N, C-alpha and C positions, 0 to 999 in steps of 0.2 A: 631540726625537725620541722621547722616552720617552712623552711625553703622546700622541703621534700613534700610537704604538704601542697604548696603554691604548685610545684611541678606536675603533681597528680592532678590537681584542679585543673589547670591550664591543658594538660594534655586530654582530659574527660571534655573541656569545651570544646577543643579543636575537632575531637572526633564527632562530637554532637552537631557541629557546625556542617562538618562533611556529611554527615548520614542526612541533615535535613536538605542540604543542596542534592544530593542523589535522589532524595525522595521526591523533591519537587520538579528537577529537570531531567532525572534518569540518567542513563548511559548509553551509547549507541548500542544496538545489538549487534553489530560488527564493525571491523575498522576497514572494511574494504570499500573501493569506490563501486559506486552503483549509478545506475542509469535510472531514470524517472520518466514512466509511461503514466500519463494520466489523459482522460477525455470523456466523452460524453456518450451515450447509448440512447439511441431515438428509434424509433418506429419508421420504417421506409414508407410505410403505407399514409400513415396520420402525422408522422414529424412530431409525434409526444415523445418525451422522455421516457425510458422503461427502469425502474427500480426494481433490483434483486437480481440483476443479471451475473452470472457468475462469470469472473477473468480469470481464466487460467493461463498458465504459462509451462514451459518448458525446462521449470526448475521446481524440483520437489518442494511442497510446502509455500509456494509463494503463488497465492491467489488473493482475489478481491471481488468485493460485489458493489455492484452500482447502488448508490445511495437513492434518496428519495426524488432528487433532481437529475438522474439517470448519471452521476457523475462516478468516475473512478480514480483511483490512484495508487500506483504500484512500484517500488523500488526494485531493480533486479541487477544481479552482478554482472559486472564488464564481460561481455561476450561479441563474437562475430555475428551472432545470427539470435534471434528471438522468436519464438511462436507463442501467439496469442490467442486463446479459444473464449468467443462469446457465448454463453450458453444460457437457455431460460431454463433453470433447474426445478421451477415451481411454477408450472402454468397455469395454477390457480388464482396467482395474483395477477400477472399480466395478459393472461391469455397465452398461446404458444408461438413462439419463435424459432426459426430455423436457426441452428448452430452455425456461427461464423468462424473460420479461421484464417489467422493472416500470420504472414513471416516478414519481421523486418529486420533489413541489414543496415549496416554503415550508421549505426546509432550516434548522434551527436551529443549525448547526455542528457538531453530531455526531449521526449518525444509527446506531442498532443495529437490524438485520435478522436475524429468523430465516425463513430460506426453508427451504421444503418442496418437494423435487423428486419429481415421479412418475415411477416406472419406466415404460418404455415397454413 
């Protein structure tokens, strides 16, 4: 009986440790290889960073927004070609900027982009 209780407590302890580990460190959302795209978006006229610019991709559900420093980062599945669109969706925050599209091919796994948006 004592051995049975020790085995039950041991398995509960291991389960608890695994649960805490997953809660702290998470698990990957997918197991496929990704390419990382990151960069900074600035105004072509002033050179100032632009926050809140929507970065859309040709992969459904994969998008990002620039932060306070104009920076963005996004991981995309391996592909031959990537289309990224930079769009000011809330012109009350930044003024208004013209939408910018770019196509990227031959991705080495990591891409840094410096994007300059033209004010409208």
